[in-house]
Structures are given as C-alpha cells and as structure tokens.
N, C-alpha and C positions, 0 to 999 in steps of 0.2 A: 949564628946565635944573635938574638936581638939584644941590644944594649938598653936594658930597662933598669933605671936607677932605683935604689932602695932609699934614697934621700927623700924624706917626707915633705920637703918644702917645694910647693908647686912653682914652676918657672913661668907661668902665664897668669893673667888676671882671672878673677872669678867669672867674669863675663865670657872670656874665651873658653874656660873650663865648661861652663854651662852649654855654650853653643856646640862644642865638640861632642858632649854627651848626648845632647838633644838630636844632633844630626845623625849620630850612630843609631839611636833608638828609632828615629823616623824611618830609617831603612827597613826596620822590622815592623813598625806600627804606623801605617799611614793614617792620616787624620789626626784630630786633636787627641792629646794625651797629657797626663800630669805625672811627674815623678814624685814618689814619696818614700820615706824611710831609707833614703840613700846614705851610704857610708863610704868613707875612703878605705881602700884595701891595702895600702902600704907601698905602692910603687908609683913611680913617675915615668910616663911614656916618653920616648925621644922628643916629642913635640911639646913637652912640658905639662901635659895634662895628667891629672891623678887617675889611677885605676879606681873604679867605683863599682859598687853593687847596690841593688835596691829593688824597688817595686815600681811598676808603671800601671796606671789606671787609664783605660781608653774611654771614649765617649759612649760606648755600649755598657760600661760598668765592669768590663772584664779586667783581670789583674794578671800581670806577668812579672816574674822574677828576672832580673838581668844582672849580668856581670860583664864589665867591659874587657876588651882585649886590645891587642895592637896588631894592625894589618901592615906587615913589613912592606909588601908590594905597593900599597896605596900610601904608606907613611901616614896613617890616620888611625884614630880610635875606632874600634868596631865593637860589636856585641859578640862576646864569646859564648855566653850562656843565655838562653831565652826560653823560659819554661812558663806555660800558663799555670796559674795557681788556682785552686778551688777557692770559692768565696767562703770564708770562715769568719767567725767572730774575732779570732785572733788577729786577722789581717784588717778587719773593718771597724775595729773599736777605738782606734787611736786618733789623736788630733791631726796627725799628718795625713791620714786617709781622709778625714773630714775636709781638710784644706784642699786636697786634690779633687774631691767631689765638687767643692765650691768653684775651684779654678776651671773646671769643665762645665759648670752650670748644671750639675746633676742634682742639686738641692733646691 
C-alpha cells in the first residue's frame, strides 16, 4: 500500500510542485501546453507534491482533463486520468482558459 498523506501542507516548493506536474503531463502531451483550472485534491504524495486535477490546453487548441496519481515503481507523480474534453462554452469562457490561450500564443 502506498503511503500517501492526507496532510494538506505541501512539503516542497511551488516551483518543484509545478515541475513535477508539468513533467507528468508532458509524458501524455508532447509539445507546448498550458494548464488551467487546476485544483488541489487533498493528498500529498511521498515526494511532497500535492495531488491535482485540472485541464490542459495544447497548441492545437484541444483540451484534456487530468488527475495526477503516484507511480510507486518510479517514485514519481504520474497522470492517473487523461480524457480529452469536447470544446464547449463552459470550458472556454473563463479567464483561466483565456490565460492558457495567451500562454500558448493562440490569441
């Protein structure tokens, strides 16, 4: 059984958190991408990174929902759920989505 803490205080810096999540997403989404509407899901992995879920926008304008997981063998954050989402006004009407588009140079 994996020792995943329910303590909500991350044990690593925000930069380390971002790098771990981005590396896990890059395994699924090669090329430029932007994360938006990400949220903490209430667990801390053994490496001190918070469990997260959210949305990813790629350079082609496609959107995926992700939820992180823990890879015991690699001792690293991984992507547990990765589902492409249909482009709908609900997903594309917020400021976070607009920020992600600017980050990728889509506007």
